[in-house]
N, C-alpha and C positions, 0 to 999 in steps of 0.2 A: 504493500501500499503507498502509495507516496506521500510526502510531508506535503501537510498544506500550511502555508503561511497567511497569516490573516493581510488583509490589503488594506493598506494606508495609503491614501491620496496625498500627493504633494500639496504644501500649504505654504504659503511664502508667509514672512514674517513681515507683520506691516511697515516695520521700520527700516526693512533692508531691500532694497532693490540692486540687481547685480545689473553690470552693464553689458549687452550683449551687441554684436557685431555680426550680421549675417552676411554671406558672401558667396554669390552663384553668378555665372555667366548667363545663365537662362532666366530670362525673366518672369515665366511662368513659375518656377520652382521660388524666385526669390518671395513673388507675391503670394503664392502658397504658403511658404514657412511663415509669411507675417501675419496671415489671414485664419489658418486653420488652427494654430496653436495660440491658446490665452496666454501670453506672456507675462502679462502684468500679473494674473493669479499666481503664476509659479515663480514670481518672483523678479521678474527681469523686464529692463526697459531697453528696447531696442533703439542704441544710441548711432546708428550707421547702417546703411545698406550699402554692399559693395560689388562691382562687376567684374573684378578681376583682385590678384592677389598684390598687385603693384598698388592699386589702390588702396588695400588693407594696410600694407605697410607704411604708405604716405600718411594714413588717418593716426598710425601708432606713433608716428614721429613725435606727435603733439598732442595726443590724447591717449588716455588709459582704459581698457575695457578688462572686463572681468571673464568672458566667455568669447571664443570666435568659434562660429558656426559655418563651415566653409565647404566648398564644393573641393574634392582635390584635382580634380581635372579641369582646368580653365586656360583660353586662351594664350594669354602674355605670361603668366606669373602662377604658379598651382598653389594647391592648398598647401603641399607639402614644401613648397620654397617658403611660405609663411612659417610655417611650422618651425622650420630650420633658423628663422628670423628670431 
């Protein structure tokens, strides 16, 4: 018999909002990630939407984020290149 774990939905602390950057070279994916997930309920504030890894790196020069949700394969600079940054 498999072990059953109780399900506890994620709930954000009201006073903590993590800064989230979303990056994908496909517009429909970027739009979907913004609209399908209720980021605020999970404690995330979307601070930037990027279309390429170069844009992510440029943004990070002057801004801090807590989480980067990125596609791995993009045209100019990949998500793996960003991870090495």
